[in-house]
N, C-alpha and C positions, 0 to 999 in steps of 0.2 A: 424299699423298705423288706424289710426282715418278717417272716411270719411271724407273728405272738402266740398259734399254737392254740390247744383247748381252752387251756385255763385264763387265756385274755380273750380268747373269743367270747367266751360264756359267758365271764364278766361284763365284758362290754355289751352286749345282744341283751342283758339282765338290763341293763341301766337305762338303755333305750328306747327299749319295750316300756319302762317304766315312765321315762321320760315323755316317750311322745303318748302315750296308752295312759295317764296318771288316773283318769276318771273311771277308768275299767276296771270290774271287779273281777276278773280273770285273766289272767296270764299263761301263756302255752310257747315255749322255746322248742325248737326242734333242732335236732344237730344230728351230721353225720348221713351216710345212705341208710332212707327206712321206707319200708311200705307200710299203708295202712290198711284199716279198714275202710270199704265202702263209709261217705255221709259223716265221718268221724266230724267233723267241723258242726253239724249240726246237732250229732249226738252231744258233744262236747258242753255245746251251749247248756244242753237240758239239764248234766251232771251237776249238780251237788259236788262242793268241793265239801269234806265234816270239816266242821269249827275248830280250828287248831290242830289242819291237814293240811297237806299237798299232796299231788296226786306222781305219780312215776308211770309213764302210760305204756312203757313196756314191764312185763315179766322176767327179769332174767334172773337164771339159776335159782336162787333161794328162794325165789320169790316164783316161780315156776312149781317148785315140789307145796307151796301154801295155798296155791290158785288150788289145785284138785281138793281141796277140800272147802272151798268157799264156793257162795251160790252164782252161778249161773247170771249175769248179765249186773254183778253187783261188786263193788268195791270191796276190798280186804285191806287187815292192817299187813303192812310187809314187814320188810326184816328187817328192816330202818338201816340200810345201809346205802340207800341211796342209786343201790347199782343198776347203770344202765344208762343214764342219762340220752337216750334219742328221745325223750320227751317228755317233757316235764310239764306239770301244771300244777300253778301257784294261786291262791287268792291275793288279792290285794293289801291283806293284813301280812301271809308269811312271805310274800315278795321284801315288802318293806321290810320287812325281819331279814332277811338274807341279805341285803341291801346294804342294811346298818351292819352288817355282822364282822365279823374278822376274815372274812372271805378272799377279801384281797390281800390282806397282811400278812395270811396262810399262806395264798401263792406265793407271794414274795419273800416270804423269809424259809420258805423249803423249797428250794428250788430242785432238790434230790425228788422231789415228787413230778416237778412241772418237766413236761406238758401232758403226761399222762395223767389216769384218778381222780379228774374235775366232781365223776359224779359222786366217789365215795365223801369226797372234801364237801360237797353239798349236802350229804345225808348227816354226815357229823356236825357239821353248821347247825343243819335246822333242829338237832335232837337236841341240841346244847341251846336252842331257841326255844323250844322247847313245844316243840311242831313233830307230829307224828305222818311218816310214810304212808301211802296207801297205792294200790294197785289196782287192776280191774280184771276179773274172768270174764271170761277169759282175756290175753291181752290182747290191746287195742293195734299195735306196732309189733313188726319188726323190726331186726337190722337187714338190710338189704342185702347178703352175699356173706361168705365165709371168711373172708381175708379184710383186714382193716390196713390202713396207710399210718396207723401208730405201732403195730402187732403184725406178723406174718406167721402165728405162734398155733399149734393146734386149739388151746384156748377160745380162739374166734368161731369154733365150732359151734360152743355155747353162746353164741351172743342170735341164735336165732331163738325167737319167742316158741317152742313148742306148745303153748298153748293158743297160739294166735292163729285165727280162723281161717286167714286169706283175705286177698285184698277185693274179691269180689260178695263177702259178706256183708251186710248191711246193718252197720251199728245200732239204727234206728230201731230194729227188733227188738233191742233191750228194752226202748221205751212202751212198744205195745204191750 
């Protein structure tokens, strides 16, 4: 079978998450090669998703500059671009809105976007549905490495989250 790429994998993964765990109140999707802070799962269990929001767990490009003015250990309003999609956290309400959106339709009708830019498409759809993107200060994830299977340009150097404190940093420090 041919590979279905990032759009197809993301859509199928989000649908499966919801179908398997439909009674949960938080859903997290990770993709790509990533590195995260220690005790991320325990921390995210306690982290509240703002009403009407969703969380991008990586501070990518424009969100890095916004994080410099954000309070350490807190969420901040992101650029609303969805850029990064290495780790996304949705409330039940937000995931239902995303799955009920035109995400599949846009993927199928815009083949020029396929197979890249699923992150910006999710950001666009969530904005259309009235949801606000949040990021965390500092970044809880970083892309692991500077090369990507989708593109091998210098752009990939920007995939490393500058505010990421490292894999040995304990995210539970934010809860103390």
